[in-house]
C-alpha positions in Angstrom: 47.0 5.9 49.8 48.3 9.3 49.4 48.9 9.5 45.8 47.0 7.8 44.3 44.3 10.2 43.0 42.1 8.3 44.4 39.0 9.5 47.0 39.2 7.7 50.1 37.6 7.2 53.3 39.0 5.0 55.9 42.8 4.2 55.1 43.2 3.1 59.3 41.2 2.7 61.8 42.5 6.4 62.0 41.6 7.7 58.6 44.6 9.1 58.4 43.5 12.6 59.5 47.1 12.5 60.5 47.4 14.0 56.6 44.3 16.5 57.5 40.9 16.6 58.7 38.4 16.1 61.6 39.3 12.7 63.5 36.0 13.2 65.2 34.6 11.5 61.9 36.2 9.1 61.5 34.3 6.8 64.2 31.3 6.5 62.4 32.7 5.8 59.0 35.3 3.2 60.3 32.3 1.3 62.5 30.6 1.5 58.8 32.9 0.0 56.5 33.8 -2.6 59.4 30.5 -3.9 58.9 31.4 -5.3 55.8 34.2 -7.0 57.0 32.3 -8.9 60.0 34.4 -10.4 63.0 32.4 -12.0 64.5 28.8 -10.0 63.7 26.5 -10.7 60.9 27.1 -9.1 57.6 25.5 -6.7 55.5 22.1 -8.9 53.7 24.7 -7.8 50.7 28.0 -5.6 49.4 26.4 -3.2 48.1 24.1 -2.1 50.4 27.3 -2.2 53.0 29.1 -0.4 51.0 26.0 2.1 50.6 25.6 3.1 53.7 29.4 4.4 53.8 
């Protein structure tokens, strides 16, 4: 992932902040990404809606 030449938002639940970045900004991003893959909550109306929210 690190050498993929593509931007990434949430590589893992910690947003790979060990490689740089502000870990305080990670939880809101992960929450939005996880809304696309809900475990018990309702999924977004569409995948596009979930992607736009990220």
